[in-house]
Wavefront OBJ file of the C-alpha trace (Angstrom):
o trace
v -8.223 57.186 5.843
v -6.660 60.591 6.418
v -4.287 62.699 4.322
v -1.458 64.633 5.938
v -1.594 68.403 5.471
v 1.487 68.307 3.241
v -0.116 65.668 0.970
v 2.918 63.360 1.311
v 1.222 60.757 3.530
v -2.010 58.836 3.775
v -2.864 57.106 7.044
v -5.216 54.128 7.135
v -6.583 52.117 10.035
v -8.057 48.660 10.226
v -9.658 45.821 12.087
v -6.270 44.108 12.452
v -5.291 46.597 15.224
v -2.753 48.348 12.999
v -2.301 51.752 11.452
v -0.523 52.054 8.116
v 1.237 55.173 6.892
v 1.578 55.311 3.116
v 3.778 57.607 1.067
v 2.107 59.438 -1.809
v 5.465 60.383 -3.331
v 6.902 56.916 -4.068
v 6.056 53.227 -4.165
v 7.664 52.334 -0.841
v 5.791 49.899 1.401
v 3.749 51.464 4.192
v 5.015 51.887 7.726
v 2.898 49.419 9.714
v 2.338 50.314 13.356
v 1.259 47.499 15.690
v 0.458 47.329 19.372
v -2.845 49.128 19.681
v -4.532 46.108 21.265
v -7.881 46.827 19.641
v -9.308 47.487 16.212
v -8.384 50.977 14.996
v -11.637 52.585 13.908
v -10.305 55.978 12.785
v -6.954 57.742 12.500
v -6.341 61.398 11.705
v -3.086 63.204 11.018
v -2.075 66.064 13.311
v 0.856 68.481 12.837
v 4.357 67.281 13.715
v 4.130 63.539 12.937
v 1.353 63.189 15.503
v -1.861 61.258 15.089
v -5.112 60.729 16.939
v -6.826 57.358 16.735
v -10.071 55.915 18.071
v -10.489 52.230 18.876
v -13.327 49.763 19.247
v -12.475 49.325 22.940
v -13.653 52.911 23.548
v -10.206 54.497 23.799
v -8.791 57.497 21.958
v -5.026 57.873 21.665
v -2.808 60.775 20.626
v 0.628 59.554 19.610
v 3.778 60.489 17.712
v 4.933 58.401 14.785
v 8.644 57.919 15.402
v 9.120 55.923 12.156
v 7.803 58.993 10.278
v 10.766 61.117 11.398
v 13.718 61.643 9.037
v 15.776 58.439 8.873
v 18.762 59.967 10.700
v 16.492 60.793 13.646
v 14.934 57.313 13.618
v 18.387 55.717 13.674
v 19.577 58.042 16.462
v 16.533 57.284 18.615
v 16.903 53.577 17.920
v 20.550 53.577 18.925
v 19.857 55.685 22.033
v 17.197 53.215 23.154
v 19.309 50.086 22.741
v 19.999 48.347 26.041
v 22.041 45.547 24.487
v 23.957 44.991 21.287
v 21.790 43.877 18.398
v 22.552 40.616 16.663
v 23.719 40.810 13.053
v 20.272 39.595 11.967
v 18.539 42.321 14.016
v 20.873 44.980 12.603
v 20.088 43.856 9.051
v 16.359 43.705 9.729
v 15.849 46.923 11.706
v 18.692 49.209 10.714
v 19.452 48.039 7.159
v 23.101 47.537 8.086
l 1 2 3 4 5 6 7 8 9 10 11 12 13 14 15 16 17 18 19 20 21 22 23 24 25 26 27 28 29 30 31 32 33 34 35 36 37 38 39 40 41 42 43 44 45 46 47 48 49 50 51 52 53 54 55 56 57 58 59 60 61 62 63 64 65 66 67 68 69 70 71 72 73 74 75 76 77 78 79 80 81 82 83 84 85 86 87 88 89 90 91 92 93 94 95 96 97
């Protein structure tokens, strides 16, 4: 577990190959990040929505948490990266539209 320098986030890691980013300012569910491919042994917060994590496969990764950006930036990046139109179900699920 690691606290962000601003005290607004707590980052946890686990054996399920995920990292969870929790808000300390409200009761919102955590942002769950998948796709590490191995158990996440440790995660630490760096400046600028960046993190460093170590894994049980011997790797260390430095990465940026795009879901941690302000929501307008997340939506802009999501829309910029779309290569096809989303279905109505995908729009409701991912973009809350």
